[in-house]
N, C-alpha and C positions, 0 to 999 in steps of 0.2 A: 448506649455508648456509641460514639461515632466510629465509623470504619477505620479512620486514620489512627485513633487511639488503640483500637483492637490490634491493628497491624504493628504498632510500636511495641505493644505488650508482647505479642507473639514473637517479634524479632528479638526482643530482649530475652525471652525464654529460650529461644534457639541458641543465642550466644552463650547463655548461662549453661545450657545442657551440653554444648560443644566444648566449652572451656573448663568446666568443673572437674571432669576426670583428669585433665592435664594438670590442673593445679593440685588436686588431692594426691595423685600418684605421679609426681613429677619425675621420679627416677625409674618408672616402669618401662618395660619394653613392650610397645604396642605392635606386636607382630600380627601377621595375617592368619587366617584360619587354615590355609593350605599347609603351612609349616606345622601347625598343631596336629592336623589330621595325619600327616606323614609320620610324626612321632608316635601317635596312638596306634597306627597300623603296624609300625615296626615293633612296638611293644607287644601287640596281640599276636602277630604272625611274623616273626623275624625272617622267615624264608620267602616272604611275599615278593613277587616280581611284577611290576606294572605291566599291563597288557598292551599299552601303547605309550608313545612318547610324543612330545610336541613337534609340530611340523617345523616351527621356527621359534627360537628362544632369543629374546632381546639380549644384546651384548652386555648391558649393564642395568642395574636397578633403577637408575634415573630414567632411562628410555622406557623401561617397563612402567614406571610411574606416570610418565607423560602419555603413554598410550592408554593407560587406565583412565587418566583424567580426560583425555580426548573422547573416550567412549562415554564417560559420564556427561560431558558437555553435549555430545550429539544426542544422547537419550533425553536429557532434560530439555534441550531445544525442541525436540519433536513433541514432547508433552506440553511445553509452554505454547508452541504454535497451535496445537490442537485446542487447548483451553481458550486461547485468544480468538481462534477461528470460530469456535462455538459461541463465545460471548458476542462477537461481532454479528454472527448469524442471528442470534436471539435478539440483539438490539435492533437490527434492521427489520426483523419481522414485527417488532412492536411499533415501529414508526409508520 
């Protein structure tokens, strides 16, 4: 099987895996794990007091989402650069 065909199949699978939960549970609330953890901790130990607080908290959820996305972009860019660099290094060593 050609590499292009494999990539198309993998891309289709990623799209299906990403959209299928949204289609099946269209009315669900996809909250983060932090909120769930806080609820469980409050249930287990109602008198629990956190031992630290954030240095800075974003003023809105949108800004928090943008910062999270920026963090993901920076991380994936570093990983993509590394893989590209290693592929170029291997390619130049074979020539």
